[in-house]
N, C-alpha and C positions, 0 to 999 in steps of 0.2 A: 223491217224485217220485209223482205222479197219472198216472194211463192215458191221463188228454185229453194230458197234457204228454210223453209217450211218445212218441204218435203224431206229436207237434207235431214232435218232435226227430229223428225219423225223416225224415218229410218234409223240415222244413231243413238235415237235415245233407246229402241231394242236393245242394242249390242253393248252399251253402257249399262245398262240393270241387266243384262245379261253377268256382266263382270264386274257389279259394283263389291259383292260380294270381298274383292278380292282388293278393292279399292282402298286406301290408306287416307284412314279417318273419314271416310263417306259414310255419311246415315241411312239406313238400311228405307228409312221415307225419302229419302231424296228425289225429287224429281226434274227434270230438265228442262231449261228452256232455253236454250241455245247453246248451240256447238258450230265449231271451226275447225276443219283439219289443213294443216300448215303443208309446210314441203315434207317437215317429218315428227311436226309435236301434235298436240291434240289441247284445244281447251275447251271448256264447259264451263255452263252457267246453271246453277241449279234456282229451284227455286222463291229460296232466300237472296237471292241476287248475291250470292258469291262464288268466283272464278274459280276454277279449276283446271293442275293441268298435268299431262303426262307427253313421255316419250323421250330422243335427248336434250342436252341441256347443252351442247358443246359452243352457242352463243348468248347465252345465257335465258335464251328465249321461254324458258317457264317459269321466271320473274321471281321463284323462292328465295333468294336472298344469300345463295351459296353457288359454288362452282358446281355441286354434284352431275355427274355430269349428265345421265341421264333416268329417268322417275320411270317403273314399269306398271306405280299403279296411281292413282287419282290422288295427288296432293293441294295444297288450298295454296294460293297466291299467293306472296308477300304485301304487306300492304304499304309498303315504300315509303312514297310521299304523302301518301295519305296521311301518316301519321299515325297508322290502327295496328296490329299486330297482322290482319289480315286483311286485303283489299277488300271492299262489299259496297253493296250499292250498288250493281253492277245491270245492264240493261240488255248492253250488246259487246260481244266480241270478237276479236277477228285472229287467226293465226296467220303468218305469212313465212318466207322463210326463213330469214334468221330472227326477229323482231315478232310480237306481239302489239296487238292495241284490244283497249278496252273504254267501253263508253260508259256511264257512271249516270244516275236519275237525272243530275244536276246538270246533262247535256255536254259534261267537261270528257278531255279523252286524256286517257293514260296509255302508256309505252313501255317496254323492259326488250330487253337481249341486245343486239348488236347495233351500233350506228355509226358503221366506218362512212356508209353513204346521205347519212345523217334522216335516216328513215325512223327515226322515233323524236325528229320535231321540237329538238329541247336546244337544240344552238351550237355553238362551237364548248370545245373542253371536257367532251362525253365520251371516250369511243366505245362503252355497252351501258348498261345497265342492270344489275341482275336485281334489279325489287323498280316495281310500276318509279315512275315520272308521269308530271303530267307537260302535255303538251302545249307550244307554246303560241302565243295569236299569231305570230308573224302578221303577212297582211292583212288580217282580218281586220275589219272597223272597229273601235271600242264599243260595246255600249252604253258607255257611259263616260262622252270625249271629259270630262269634268275627272273625273277619278276613272279613270282604264286600267281595265286588267293584264294581269302582260300574258294569260293564257287563253288559247281558244278558246271558244265559248257559243254554246245555240247551238250546238251539233247534232242534228237529227239521225246520224248515219255515218261508217266507218268502214274502211277496205282497208287490208293489207295484202300488198304484191303477195300471189303464190308465185311461188319459186322467183319473184323478184324481188326486189328494196325499194320500194317507196311505197309511197300511204298517201289513201286518201278520204276526202271527207265534204258532205255536206251539212252548209247550215240550217235552220231556223227557215231563215228568209230565200233558200234557196242556190244559196251562190256554192261553187263547186274551189274545194283547194286540194293542193299538189305539194308531200314533198320527201325530201331522199333522191336516191338517183335518178337522175334527168339526162342521162348520155344520149339518150334516141325522146326526148323530151316526154317524155310520161306524165312529168306536172303540164304541162299543157298550158307555162306562161308563156311563148314564143321564145322558147331558148332551150338549148340542148348543148351533151357534151359538157353538163357540169352538174352540179349538186347543189340542193336547197335543202338547208340546215332547219329550216324553220319551213309553215306553210304559205304557200305560194295561190295568189289567186289564180283558175286557171281563164285563160281568155275564154270568149265569143265563139271565136272562129267561124264557122259556116255560121254556124246559128242567127238567125235572122235578126233584125236591131229591134228591141220592144223599143217603142216611143215612150212608154206610158216610164220606162227606168232606164233613159238612154245611157250606155255607158259602154265598157269593155268586156265583161265579164260573160261567163256561162253563166244562165241563169235558170230559172224555175225548174229546177233540175228533183227529181222524185228517188233515183236511186243512182247509186255508183259502184263500179268497182274493177280492183285493180288485178293487172293479171304480170304476165312477167317482166316486159318490159313494154307490155299498152298499159291505156286505161278504155273504159267504156261508162260511158251515163247513157242516163233514160230523163227522157223533161216530161215536164206532165202533159194530158193526153186533155184539153179543154176545147166542148165544143162549140164555146161560145167566141172563143179565137183564134181566126185560122192559121196565128203562129206558134200554138204552140196546137203538135198533133200526136204527142207519145214520139216525137221522134230517138235515132238512137246514134250518140257522138262519142268519136273514137280518135283519139289521139297516141302517139308511142311509134313505135316498131311498125311496119309496115312487113317486114320482115320474118320468116322463119329460118330456121338450121343451126347446124352445129359448128361453130368458132373453126374447128378442126374438123371439117366435112371430108379431108381428104382421109381422114381415118375410118370415114361412109357409116355414121353415127346417124344423120338425120341428112334427107336430102331438102337442100334450100329452097323458097320456095317466097312469092309474095302473096299477100290479099289478106292478109293476120287483122287491118284495120274493115274488112268490108266494102271496099269505095271501088272496085273493080282496077285498081291503079297497081301500079308498079312505083311507083314514089315511097322509096325505101324509108323516110318518117317524116311524121306530122309531128309537131311541136305544137300546134293550139286546134285544137276540136273540128272534125270532117264527119257530112253525115255522112252513116250506114246507108247505102244502095238498096234497092229494092232483088225480089228475087230476078232472076236471069237479068241487072242490071237497068231494070226499069222501074225508074220516079227513086221514093228512099221510102226506106220501112216505116212504117207508121206506128202507132194503136198501141206500143209496146209497156208493158207490164212488166216486165222483169227480166233483168239479164245478169250475164255469168259468165267471168274471162280468164280462159285458162292459159297454159302454158302455151299453145301456140295456133288456137283457134279461141272464138267469141261462142257465147249462144245468145237469144232475145226469145220472150216470148208473149205472144200479144194475147192481148184482152177476149175476153170471150162473151161475145154480147149477143143474147139469142135475138135481139131486135133486126139485127145485122148477121146477113146471110156471110156475108163476108170476114167475120169476125167470127173466128170458132178458135180460139187459142193452142193457137200452129207454136211448132216448139222451130226455130231457125239457127242456122249455123255456121258459117263460115270459118276459113284459115285452113287450115293442115291439115288435108284428108286421107296422108299417108299412114301409114302401121310404123315407121320410125325402125330404126336400128337400118337404112341401107334403101328405102324403098319406097314403095307407094305412089298412089297420083297426087294431085294435089289440086283446087279449086280456088279461083279470087271473091267468089262472089258465095252464095246458099246454096246449100246441099239439099 
């Protein structure tokens, strides 16, 4: 779990406890260990690893097994394909726009909600799911070629696109995967203007080739985050390997702005990927540039992607005066609704 998410959990925990008295079936001694806020709905995991949901259910994103339009109090997520009355044994949870993801203790990924763009990762034939289903393996190599499991496995981190319709994951080997809406290349597999119904491997892009693992995939990734139509990942920072310096990689759209800009909602601009470039989209990972477009951003320990901006947190090293745990941002710096200044790099 990223440091940014831990801070969010602490703040949100106070809010949830304050309202827990009115939550449906909420135990008085429940303790929150994870929380995620999507476009409109909220997901919570309690200490006993039960997931809960509240908010609108227009696209079945609450996973409660029926078409109830909304829930004003927290209710437990249905068991669905887990074949239990309620989903259980969940370590991590992610709320997107129209869908939700969960990561269980056995490192399998579950999804529910809208599947119009394939963001559930379950292939053809399921326009939506009102209960959790298991994400398929897609391009991930099976752990045992003689007994291949059809499901995505050995996953350590997940992310559902905030205001978007794609999903991301990292496996135990540090490889990244994307699935769902891929119009702007947000799955990172050297394609665009399509959708991916099951997970595809994110390509290496600008990441230097690892001679110990010579393939075309993004690797050694420790954190990943899906924005609306962009994706962001950070590699490990290894002082013994000059190729791995905690650099940040982004892919997807580099442009923000409303398609109906004539109505004056948000001024369009470039810079969402943090590369100082006006290239409209990048369908494989590119390195985020440093402050004032000098070198590259390095020694990052946590990242976050919003609708039209991104953030990164530098590690705090008491032995290095250049690493003070600073926060960096890039993307849209305007106020929205028709005005503001914009930046192509960091503010």
